[in-house]
Every structure is written in structure tokens, then in C-alpha cells.
C-alpha positions in Angstrom: -13.7 -13.4 -8.8 -13.5 -11.2 -5.8 -12.7 -14.2 -3.6 -9.9 -15.2 -5.9 -8.3 -11.8 -5.8 -8.7 -11.5 -2.0 -7.1 -14.9 -1.4 -4.3 -13.9 -3.8 -3.6 -10.7 -1.9 -3.6 -12.5 1.5 -1.4 -15.3 0.3 1.1 -12.8 -1.2 1.3 -10.9 2.1 1.7 -14.1 4.2 4.1 -16.0 1.9 7.2 -13.8 2.5 9.3 -15.1 5.4 11.0 -11.7 5.6 7.7 -10.1 6.6 7.8 -11.7 10.0 11.5 -11.3 10.6 12.6 -9.6 13.9 15.5 -7.3 14.3 16.9 -6.0 17.6 18.8 -2.9 16.5 18.1 0.1 18.7 17.2 2.5 15.8 14.6 0.1 14.5 13.0 -0.5 17.9 12.4 3.2 18.4 10.5 3.7 15.1 6.8 4.2 15.3 5.5 1.1 13.6 1.9 2.0 12.9 0.4 4.7 10.7 -3.0 6.0 9.7 -3.1 8.1 6.6 -5.3 9.8 4.1 -4.5 8.5 0.6 -5.3 9.6 -3.0 -5.3 6.6 -5.4 -2.9 3.9 -4.3 -4.4 1.2 -2.0 -7.7 3.1 -1.6 -8.7 4.9 -4.8 -10.0 7.5 -5.2 -9.7 8.9 -1.7 -9.4 6.7 1.4 -7.9 5.8 4.7 -5.0 3.4 5.0 -3.4 1.6 7.9 0.3 0.8 7.6 2.4 -1.5 9.8 6.2 -1.8 9.7 6.9 -5.5 10.3 10.7 -5.6 9.7 13.6 -3.3 9.1 12.8 -3.4 5.3 9.1 -4.4 5.0 5.8 -2.8 5.7 2.2 -4.0 5.1 -0.7 -1.7 4.2 -4.5 -2.1 4.0 -7.0 0.5 3.0 -10.6 1.4 2.3 -11.8 4.2 0.1 -14.5 5.6 -2.1 -15.3 3.1 -3.5 -12.6 0.5 -3.0 -10.5 -1.7 -0.7 -7.0 -3.1 -1.1 -3.8 -4.4 0.5 -0.1 -4.3 -0.3 3.5 -4.8 0.8 6.3 -2.3 0.5 10.0 -3.1 0.5 12.6 -0.6 1.6 15.9 -1.9 0.2 18.0 0.5 2.2 16.1 0.1 5.4 13.5 2.1 7.3 14.8 5.2 9.1 13.2 8.2 10.7 13.7 11.7 9.4 15.2 10.6 6.0 13.6 10.1 2.6 13.5 6.4 1.8 13.2 4.7 -1.6 10.6 1.9 -1.7 9.0 -0.5 -4.1 6.4 -3.2 -3.6 3.2 -4.9 -4.8 -0.3 -3.8 -4.2 -3.8 -4.9 -5.2 -7.0 -2.9 -5.1 -10.6 -3.9 -5.9 -12.4 -0.9 -7.4 -16.2 -0.9 -7.3 -16.8 0.5 -10.8 -20.7 0.4 -10.7 -20.6 3.5 -8.6 -19.2 5.5 -11.5 -20.8 3.7 -14.5 -17.4 3.2 -16.0 -15.9 0.1 -17.7 -19.5 -1.1 -18.6 -18.9 -4.6 -17.4 -21.9 -6.9 -17.5 -20.4 -9.8 -15.6 -19.0 -7.8 -12.7 -19.5 -4.6 -10.9 -15.8 -4.0 -10.1 -12.3 -4.3 -11.4 -9.1 -5.6 -9.8 -6.0 -3.3 -10.2 -2.6 -4.8 -9.5 0.0 -2.0 -8.9 3.9 -1.9 -8.6 4.6 1.2 -6.6 8.1 2.9 -7.0 8.6 5.9 -4.8 9.7 7.6 -1.7 8.5 7.8 1.9 9.4 10.1 4.8 8.7 9.2 8.5 9.2 12.1 10.8 10.4 11.8 14.4 7.1 13.3 15.8 4.9 11.0 13.8 4.6 12.8 10.5 4.1 10.3 7.6 4.5 11.2 3.9 4.6 8.8 0.9 4.5 9.3 -2.9 4.9 6.7 -5.6 4.2 6.0 -9.3 4.3 2.9 -11.3 2.7 0.5 -13.7 -0.7 -1.0 -13.0 -2.6 -3.8 -14.6 -6.4 -3.9 -14.9 -8.2 -4.4 -18.2 -5.2 -2.6 -19.6 -1.8 -1.4 -18.5 -1.8 2.1 -17.2 0.4 4.5 -15.1 -0.8 4.7 -11.5 0.2 6.9 -8.6 -0.3 7.3 -4.9 0.0 10.3 -2.5 -0.3 9.6 1.2 -0.2 11.9 4.3 -0.7 10.7 7.8 0.4 10.1 11.4 2.7 7.4 12.8 2.1 6.0 16.3 
């Protein structure tokens, strides 16, 4: 089951042609395209480290590892990515949460659970590398629930 979800996440990230689009505008060229952040919930529940890469003027990819999980996702910025401005974003993320560490969900066939998440929120990329993101949205696991993410980091 883990292989299925891992393949699903990878194919989702690679299937979008806009992910690999290039743009030559001067504002976009000057944006720091990589980020390392500390995250609460989101891609790496409960607490974890994420790596984020801006791949076009409107799209970023994210991977993360946390206690006790790993995940990946794509975020779409419909109004573009800009420094020193709050930006609306949405996207699609998937996380595999190792539940045996908590003794929750009492699953006999599996020691983890896949959580699919649709983040809707805001991001802020400062000129000196400051990175802030917050979102909330529906998540699907064994049941539908409200999920959130708070992220603080550095862009380089």
C-alpha cells in the first residue's frame, strides 16, 4: 500500500507540464527558489523539516520528513510568486503517517495511514530569505477531517 501511495504522489508531481515551465521575467529570476523550513503538521506531521523548491512563476514542490512521517506536495500560486508580499496558495499534498508509534487507529493490516490534504492558505517570502506559510483545508484519511500547516524557514 505504501508503494501505491508513493507512486501516486510522484506521478502527481511529475504529470503537470506547468511544473517544468520556465519564465524569464527579471522579478522571478531574482527570487530565492529553495527553502528549508520547520513545519507543524502539513507535509511532515507532527513536527518536521521540509524542503521547498519554486519551479515556475506559479508552482512550488515540497517534500518533508517528520516525527513520524514523510510526504510530498505541490502548491499553486494563482497570482504569482513575489517577494515581500502575502500570496494566496492552494495545492495537493500527501503524507504517510506512521501510526504504530502512537498506538492510534488500531490498524491490524498496516502500521500507518495515508493522509491526502488540499491546503488553502497564504505564504510570505521575505527579501532576506525569511519564509512563512500557513494553510488549512480538508484532508482525507480513514475519515474526512480539517487539517492545517504552519511553516517557518529560510529561503536560499
